[in-house]
C-alpha positions as CSV (number, residue, x, y, z in Angstrom):
1,X,0.0,0.0,0.0
2,X,1.5,3.4,-1.0
3,X,-0.6,5.6,1.2
4,X,-3.7,6.3,3.2
5,X,-5.8,9.4,3.5
6,X,-8.2,9.8,6.4
7,X,-11.1,12.3,6.6
8,X,-13.1,12.8,9.8
9,X,-16.5,14.3,10.6
10,X,-16.6,17.3,12.9
11,X,-17.4,15.1,15.9
12,X,-14.1,13.2,15.3
13,X,-15.7,10.0,13.8
14,X,-14.1,8.6,10.7
15,X,-15.8,9.9,7.5
16,X,-13.7,8.3,4.7
17,X,-10.5,6.3,4.1
18,X,-8.6,6.2,0.8
19,X,-5.9,3.6,0.3
20,X,-3.8,4.1,-2.7
21,X,-2.0,1.1,-4.1
22,X,-0.7,1.8,-7.7
23,X,2.4,3.6,-8.8
24,X,1.7,4.6,-12.4
25,X,-2.0,4.0,-12.4
26,X,-4.3,5.5,-9.8
27,X,-5.6,2.5,-8.0
28,X,-7.1,2.0,-4.6
29,X,-10.1,1.6,-2.4
30,X,-12.3,4.3,-1.0
31,X,-14.4,3.6,2.0
32,X,-17.0,6.1,3.4
33,X,-18.5,6.0,6.8
34,X,-21.6,7.5,8.5
35,X,-22.1,7.2,12.2
36,X,-19.5,4.5,12.4
37,X,-21.2,2.4,9.7
38,X,-19.8,1.7,6.3
39,X,-21.9,3.6,3.7
40,X,-19.9,3.1,0.5
41,X,-17.0,0.9,-0.7
42,X,-15.5,1.6,-4.1
43,X,-12.5,-0.1,-5.8
44,X,-11.0,2.3,-8.4
45,X,-8.4,1.8,-11.1
46,X,-7.6,4.5,-13.7
47,X,-6.3,3.0,-16.9
48,X,-3.9,4.4,-19.5
49,X,-6.8,5.7,-21.7
50,X,-8.0,7.9,-18.9
51,X,-11.1,5.9,-18.0
52,X,-11.7,5.3,-14.3
53,X,-12.9,1.7,-13.9
54,X,-14.5,0.8,-10.7
55,X,-16.8,-1.5,-8.9
56,X,-18.6,-0.4,-5.7
57,X,-21.1,-1.2,-3.1
58,X,-23.3,1.5,-1.8
59,X,-25.5,1.5,1.3
60,X,-27.9,4.3,0.8
61,X,-30.8,4.9,3.1
62,X,-30.7,1.3,4.2
63,X,-30.8,0.3,0.5
64,X,-28.0,-1.8,-1.0
65,X,-26.7,-0.8,-4.4
66,X,-23.9,-2.3,-6.5
67,X,-22.5,-0.3,-9.4
68,X,-20.0,-1.9,-11.7
69,X,-18.5,0.0,-14.7
70,X,-16.5,3.0,-15.6
71,X,-16.6,6.8,-15.7
72,X,-15.4,8.8,-18.6
73,X,-15.9,12.5,-18.7
74,X,-18.1,12.2,-15.6
75,X,-20.6,9.9,-17.3
76,X,-21.2,6.3,-16.0
77,X,-21.4,3.3,-18.2
78,X,-22.1,-0.1,-16.6
79,X,-24.6,-1.9,-14.4
80,X,-26.6,-0.8,-11.4
81,X,-28.2,-3.5,-9.2
82,X,-30.5,-2.6,-6.2
83,X,-30.9,-5.4,-3.6
84,X,-33.4,-5.9,-0.9
85,X,-31.9,-6.1,2.7
86,X,-32.0,-9.9,2.3
87,X,-29.5,-9.7,-0.6
88,X,-32.1,-10.7,-3.1
89,X,-32.2,-8.7,-6.4
90,X,-34.7,-5.8,-6.5
91,X,-33.8,-4.2,-9.8
92,X,-31.2,-4.3,-12.6
93,X,-30.4,-1.7,-15.2
94,X,-27.6,-0.9,-17.8
95,X,-26.3,2.6,-18.3
96,X,-24.2,3.9,-21.2
97,X,-22.7,7.4,-21.0
98,X,-25.0,8.2,-18.1
99,X,-28.3,7.2,-19.9
100,X,-30.4,4.1,-19.3
101,X,-30.2,1.6,-22.2
102,X,-31.3,-2.0,-22.8
103,X,-33.2,-4.4,-20.5
104,X,-34.7,-3.3,-17.2
105,X,-35.9,-5.8,-14.6
106,X,-37.5,-5.3,-11.2
107,X,-38.6,-8.0,-8.7
108,X,-40.9,-8.1,-5.7
109,X,-39.3,-9.1,-2.4
110,X,-40.9,-12.6,-2.8
111,X,-38.7,-13.1,-6.0
112,X,-41.5,-12.7,-8.5
113,X,-41.0,-10.5,-11.5
114,X,-42.6,-7.0,-11.0
115,X,-41.5,-5.1,-14.2
116,X,-39.9,-6.2,-17.5
117,X,-39.0,-3.6,-20.1
118,X,-36.4,-1.9,-22.2
119,X,-34.8,1.5,-22.4
120,X,-33.6,3.2,-25.6
121,X,-31.6,6.4,-25.5
122,X,-32.6,6.9,-21.9
123,X,-36.3,6.5,-22.4
124,X,-38.8,3.6,-21.9
125,X,-39.2,1.9,-25.2
126,X,-41.3,-1.0,-26.6
127,X,-43.4,-3.4,-24.6
128,X,-43.3,-3.1,-20.8
129,X,-44.9,-5.8,-18.8
130,X,-46.2,-5.2,-15.2
131,X,-46.9,-8.1,-12.9
132,X,-48.8,-8.6,-9.6
133,X,-46.9,-9.9,-6.6
134,X,-48.3,-13.4,-7.3
135,X,-46.8,-13.4,-10.8
136,X,-49.9,-12.7,-12.7
137,X,-49.7,-10.2,-15.6
138,X,-51.3,-7.0,-14.5
139,X,-50.8,-4.6,-17.4
140,X,-48.9,-4.0,-20.7
141,X,-47.7,-0.6,-21.8
142,X,-46.2,0.1,-25.3
143,X,-43.7,3.0,-25.3
144,X,-42.6,4.6,-28.5
145,X,-39.6,6.9,-29.0
146,X,-40.5,10.6,-29.2
147,X,-44.0,10.0,-27.6
């Protein structure tokens, strides 16, 4: 490990910790705390082409979020997964250059599919299926670009 940087809240509690590991590439782990509890863990590696690749786990308002991908020019490309406190998948989405793209899935806490749809250029597109918590189809919406 090449270095550590600590940051504290006004009350003296640890706010964040950055552990730098790489020589030529910026590489390390960032950990953020709130009230003594880990709120965010991010592993970062900046490559030769200037993109910052990372994977991270975020604990936001008692929600568990996993982001995996890269930032380039402050726009995220990759996947975002929201999990229930049990660890079961709640939703899954792809982002490209900061905008939603491709398949979107959302589940109820019982594991049944809640929403199935697609994004195109950041907007809902095509057929979206909405299900009841027992798995029965509740509704179908058709989204068209520019509408």
